[in-house]
C-alpha positions as MATLAB code, in Angstrom:
seq = 'MPIQILIIDEQAVFRTGLRELIAAEIPGVDVLEASSLAQAVSCDQTNSFDLVLVGAGRSNSEAFDTLTAARKALPTIRLAIISAADTREDILASLAAGSHGFISKRQTDSEITAAISDILAGRIYVPCFFAQVDDKASRGDKVGEFPASTEVDLSQLTKRQREVLQLLVQGMSNKEIARVLKIAEATTKIHMAALIRAFGVRNRTEA';
ca = [
       0.039    0.235    0.105;
       1.245    3.390   -1.062;
       2.563    5.626    1.721;
      -0.290    9.099    2.004;
      -0.102   12.027    2.982;
      -3.076   14.820    3.425;
      -3.041   18.537    2.629;
      -5.015   20.804    5.084;
      -4.636   24.261    3.041;
      -6.411   26.773    2.690;
      -5.570   27.864   -0.679;
      -5.551   25.630   -3.209;
      -2.461   26.837   -5.299;
      -0.427   26.085   -2.506;
      -2.233   22.645   -1.600;
      -1.768   21.838   -5.820;
       2.157   22.784   -5.420;
       3.093   21.342   -2.451;
       1.196   18.435   -4.065;
       2.879   18.319   -7.187;
       6.132   18.695   -5.625;
       6.074   15.533   -3.492;
       4.658   13.117   -6.476;
       7.647   14.734   -8.457;
      10.109   14.361   -5.659;
       9.046   11.318   -3.263;
       8.483    7.999   -4.880;
       5.693    5.372   -4.414;
       3.230    8.410   -2.200;
      -0.154    9.207   -2.812;
      -0.990   12.333   -2.038;
      -4.426   13.858   -1.259;
      -6.091   17.872   -0.454;
      -8.106   19.505    2.140;
      -9.139   22.615    2.325;
     -10.262   22.157    6.419;
     -10.129   19.289    9.079;
     -14.068   18.784    8.649;
     -13.001   17.827    5.339;
     -10.174   16.089    6.385;
     -11.264   14.334    9.066;
     -14.512   13.144    6.476;
     -11.682   11.865    3.858;
     -10.045    9.339    6.506;
     -12.737    7.773    8.627;
     -10.090    5.020    9.146;
      -6.882    7.056   10.255;
      -5.251    5.773    6.750;
      -3.263    8.522    6.410;
       1.067    8.267    6.695;
       1.471   12.002    7.653;
      -0.838   14.693    6.906;
       0.646   18.486    6.976;
      -1.488   21.289    8.078;
      -0.003   25.295    5.628;
      -0.088   27.840    7.579;
       0.193   31.716    6.336;
       2.031   34.600    8.170;
      -0.039   33.987   11.038;
       0.228   30.459   12.861;
      -2.356   30.417   15.478;
      -5.063   28.879   12.885;
      -3.147   26.902   11.618;
      -2.185   25.295   16.103;
      -5.455   25.741   16.775;
      -5.785   22.996   13.811;
      -2.889   20.910   14.569;
      -3.963   20.578   18.330;
      -7.240   19.540   16.746;
      -6.310   17.226   14.554;
      -4.260   15.819   17.263;
      -7.704   15.147   18.932;
      -9.534   13.645   15.771;
      -6.322   11.749   13.829;
      -4.397   10.027   17.868;
      -2.563    7.981   15.616;
      -1.273   10.321   12.041;
       1.674   11.727   12.332;
       1.520   15.843   11.175;
       3.292   19.197   10.811;
       3.279   22.225    9.942;
       3.740   24.240    6.720;
       4.852   27.785    7.773;
       5.924   31.181    6.293;
       5.765   32.297    9.639;
       8.833   30.556   11.148;
      10.245   32.144   14.151;
      11.951   30.469   17.311;
       8.299   31.148   19.333;
       6.432   29.210   15.936;
       8.489   26.760   16.042;
       8.077   26.583   20.134;
       4.166   26.243   20.120;
       3.704   24.010   16.771;
       6.363   20.905   18.954;
       3.893   22.260   21.863;
       1.123   21.326   20.453;
       1.725   17.612   19.117;
       3.440   18.546   15.562;
       5.821   16.086   14.719;
       7.934   18.956   12.108;
       7.914   22.204   11.327;
       9.138   22.934    7.825;
       9.557   26.681    6.504;
       8.367   27.880    3.249;
      11.172   29.437    2.940;
      12.896   26.520    2.310;
      14.077   25.236   -1.336;
      12.022   22.213   -2.540;
      14.575   19.860   -1.612;
      14.701   20.387    2.125;
      10.852   20.434    2.444;
      10.597   16.576    0.505;
      13.934   16.002    3.120;
      11.471   17.392    5.572;
       8.601   15.323    4.601;
      10.494   11.988    4.092;
      12.103   12.960    7.766;
       9.054   12.612    9.846;
       7.441    9.747    7.839;
      10.748    7.817    9.012;
      10.328    8.612   12.298;
      12.148   11.597   13.338;
      11.459   15.048   14.611;
      11.768   17.514   11.853;
      12.520   21.559   12.756;
      14.654   23.521   10.170;
      19.263   22.740   10.388;
      18.524   26.500   10.988;
      16.253   26.785   14.152;
      17.902   23.777   15.880;
      21.226   24.807   15.209;
      21.387   28.533   17.070;
      21.425   27.655   20.576;
      24.687   28.190   22.031;
      26.697   28.831   18.597;
      29.359   29.927   20.017;
      30.407   26.745   21.865;
      31.120   24.802   19.214;
      34.679   23.516   19.769;
      34.378   23.094   23.551;
      35.956   19.406   24.910;
      33.248   16.723   24.699;
      33.006   15.772   27.637;
      32.434   12.089   28.604;
      31.286   10.345   24.980;
      33.448    7.808   24.080;
      35.650    8.332   20.866;
      35.004    5.812   19.087;
      31.440    7.274   17.902;
      30.754    8.460   13.597;
      29.546   11.398   15.357;
      31.619   14.409   15.149;
      30.682   15.739   18.881;
      32.276   18.632   19.259;
      29.925   20.144   15.923;
      27.280   19.716   18.413;
      26.733   22.584   20.766;
      27.016   23.268   24.207;
      23.319   22.511   24.618;
      23.186   20.016   22.620;
      25.701   17.959   24.215;
      23.926   18.463   28.052;
      20.675   17.223   26.419;
      22.335   13.701   25.128;
      24.044   13.218   28.500;
      20.851   13.591   30.581;
      19.341   11.435   26.803;
      22.086    8.685   27.854;
      21.493    8.598   31.191;
      17.126    7.704   30.205;
      16.109   10.909   30.858;
      12.873   11.833   29.438;
      12.101   15.226   27.535;
      10.451   16.467   30.566;
      13.217   15.396   32.713;
      16.208   16.907   30.631;
      13.626   19.963   30.729;
      13.369   20.636   34.481;
      17.539   19.979   34.907;
      18.918   22.514   32.477;
      15.940   25.303   32.998;
      14.543   25.133   29.582;
      11.071   24.737   28.238;
      10.241   20.994   27.411;
       9.969   22.003   23.380;
      12.967   23.829   23.441;
      14.258   20.099   24.378;
      12.378   18.385   21.489;
      14.274   20.799   19.131;
      17.423   19.942   20.611;
      16.690   16.524   20.586;
      15.907   16.400   17.264;
      19.079   18.682   15.836;
      20.720   15.228   17.688;
      17.945   12.444   15.944;
      19.817   14.722   11.928;
      23.637   14.254   13.364;
      23.106   10.920   14.746;
      21.442    9.792   11.650;
      18.659    7.694   13.479;
      14.854    7.191   13.761;
      14.156    8.098   17.666;
      16.223    9.352   20.524;
      16.114    5.614   21.375;
      18.385    4.570   18.943;
      20.320    8.102   19.599;
];
């Protein structure tokens, strides 16, 4: 059975463009469209979609409401925001609302399709330029207690990402890591997404 992706966006021209991009770049995928969540739910009574992409314009508030409602209506489906408004606060709010990824409309076609592939593979996705913003100046610090045999160049991680990784290997949850580091749980998810991408794995357990 082919992978099924649903695009929810009120603008037909955006839905059509994104559908054609996905169809051209990701083989074995069926893409359907809906202008609203109500239409999407009526299209998917059996929760058969693998991914729902919720489009947003310059304001994400309505998209976040749609995402929250979709999380309740389609609990087994992976969900992601694709938005023109892409501040750090937008990404944090998206993750806090239950999104499995945040894609910026400013990204290139290849970056957008790579992001969709990441989310379909079970990863949490945020754009690299947001995942790497924290503590950039700390690159090159000593790695600490991580084994030198790893294939990942840990010195390329930020200080905060290494702190998150140290607590991750101790078996802490995102909520526990956030409490120890005194950061928001959604911020922890952003760093976790960067670590998952750096290690080339699908989830925090594999990392």
